C-alpha positions as CSV (number, residue, x, y, z in Angstrom):
1,M,-109.3,160.8,194.8
2,R,-111.2,163.1,192.5
3,R,-108.1,165.1,191.7
4,S,-106.1,161.9,191.1
5,S,-108.7,160.6,188.7
6,L,-108.9,163.9,186.8
7,D,-105.1,163.7,186.3
8,G,-105.5,160.2,184.9
9,I,-103.3,158.6,187.6
10,A,-104.8,157.0,190.6
11,S,-103.3,154.6,193.2
12,F,-105.2,153.6,196.3
13,T,-104.4,151.2,199.1
14,A,-107.2,149.3,200.7
15,F,-107.3,146.9,203.7
16,V,-110.1,144.4,203.6
17,S,-110.8,141.9,206.3
18,G,-113.8,139.6,206.4
19,P,-115.7,137.4,206.4
20,Y,-118.1,139.0,204.0
21,G,-120.9,137.7,201.9
22,I,-123.5,135.1,202.3
23,N,-123.4,132.2,204.6
24,K,-123.3,129.0,202.5
25,P,-124.2,125.7,203.9
26,V,-121.4,123.2,203.3
27,D,-122.8,120.2,205.2
28,E,-123.6,118.3,202.0
29,Y,-120.0,118.2,200.8
30,E,-117.7,115.3,201.7
31,S,-114.5,117.4,201.4
32,V,-114.3,121.0,202.6
33,L,-111.3,123.3,202.0
34,V,-111.4,126.4,204.2
35,V,-109.0,129.3,203.5
36,A,-108.4,132.1,206.0
37,S,-105.8,134.8,206.4
38,G,-104.7,136.7,209.5
39,F,-107.5,137.4,211.9
40,G,-110.1,136.0,209.4
41,I,-109.6,132.8,211.3
42,A,-112.2,134.0,213.8
43,G,-114.9,133.8,211.1
44,V,-114.2,130.2,210.1
45,I,-113.8,128.5,213.5
46,A,-117.6,128.4,214.0
47,Y,-118.0,126.8,210.6
48,L,-115.4,124.1,211.4
49,K,-116.9,123.5,214.8
50,Q,-120.3,123.0,213.3
51,L,-118.9,120.6,210.7
52,L,-117.0,118.6,213.3
53,Y,-120.1,118.4,215.5
54,G,-122.1,117.3,212.5
55,Y,-119.5,114.6,211.7
56,N,-119.6,113.4,215.3
57,T,-123.4,113.1,215.2
58,S,-123.5,111.7,211.6
59,S,-125.6,114.7,210.5
60,V,-123.3,116.0,207.8
61,R,-121.6,114.3,204.8
62,A,-118.1,115.8,205.6
63,R,-115.4,113.3,205.8
64,R,-112.4,115.5,205.1
65,L,-111.8,119.1,206.4
66,H,-108.7,121.1,205.6
67,L,-108.0,124.6,207.0
68,V,-105.4,126.6,205.2
69,W,-104.5,129.6,207.3
70,Q,-102.1,132.3,205.9
71,V,-100.5,134.5,208.7
72,P,-98.0,137.3,208.5
73,T,-96.0,136.0,211.5
74,L,-95.9,132.9,213.6
75,D,-97.0,135.0,216.6
76,I,-100.5,135.2,215.4
77,A,-100.8,131.4,215.1
78,T,-99.3,131.0,218.6
79,A,-101.9,133.5,220.0
80,A,-104.7,131.5,218.4
81,Q,-103.5,128.1,219.6
82,P,-106.2,127.7,222.3
83,L,-108.9,128.1,219.7
84,L,-107.3,125.7,217.4
85,T,-106.6,123.2,220.1
86,S,-110.4,123.3,220.8
87,L,-111.1,122.4,217.2
88,L,-108.7,119.5,217.3
89,A,-110.3,118.3,220.6
90,D,-113.6,118.1,218.7
91,D,-112.1,115.9,216.0
92,V,-112.1,112.6,217.9
93,L,-114.9,110.2,216.6
94,D,-113.7,106.6,216.2
95,D,-110.1,107.7,216.8
96,G,-109.9,108.9,213.2
97,Y,-109.2,112.5,212.3
98,I,-110.9,114.4,209.5
99,L,-109.4,117.8,210.2
100,E,-106.1,118.9,208.7
101,L,-104.6,122.2,209.6
102,S,-101.9,123.9,207.5
103,F,-100.5,127.2,208.4
104,Y,-98.5,129.3,206.0
105,V,-96.2,131.9,207.6
106,E,-95.4,134.8,205.3
107,S,-92.4,136.2,207.2
108,K,-89.1,134.3,207.5
109,T,-89.2,132.0,210.5
110,L,-86.6,129.8,212.1
111,V,-89.1,127.0,211.7
112,E,-88.4,124.5,208.9
113,S,-91.2,124.3,206.4
114,G,-93.4,121.2,207.0
115,T,-92.8,121.2,210.8
116,P,-95.6,120.1,213.1
117,F,-96.9,122.8,215.4
118,G,-98.3,122.5,218.9
119,E,-98.5,119.7,221.4
120,H,-100.8,117.5,219.3
121,Q,-98.6,117.4,216.2
122,R,-101.6,117.6,213.9
123,V,-100.9,121.1,212.6
124,V,-98.2,121.7,210.0
125,I,-96.3,125.0,209.5
126,Y,-95.1,126.0,206.1
127,N,-93.0,129.0,205.1
128,G,-94.2,131.4,202.5
129,M,-97.5,131.7,200.6
130,P,-99.8,128.8,199.9
131,E,-99.9,127.3,196.4
132,Y,-103.6,127.4,196.0
133,D,-103.7,125.5,192.7
134,A,-101.8,122.6,194.3
135,L,-104.0,122.6,197.4
136,V,-107.2,122.5,195.5
137,S,-105.8,119.8,193.2
138,A,-104.8,117.7,196.3
139,E,-108.2,118.1,197.8
140,V,-110.0,117.2,194.6
141,S,-107.9,114.1,194.2
142,G,-108.3,113.1,197.9
143,V,-104.6,113.1,198.6
């Protein structure tokens, strides 16, 4: 690195996986958008479980939860299906659902974009990268 910087040209590759940073309480928000990529899903499942428990016990303000998960291949989403099914099982109060799961698969798949995933049909698979501006706008507008 030192030699590269002395030559004036430097290129480095880094792999960062989280979660990192400070835990922020989100129980006072009515709408929560959670974004994860790859194995970072492990860090957000506890957050979502806590929010769903709080919703079921009327101890949080959350009325809308949306998990956007970006994965390189569909295999990763398939491997995590038991954890995600557990989340969906917790989302049952008054037969109304507050949890939405959207998976974005980076690699080409044989699955058509917008296809429901899993036995419960409450998860939707999309091909490619998420359009974060559109996702945030949709959450803000409540669509």
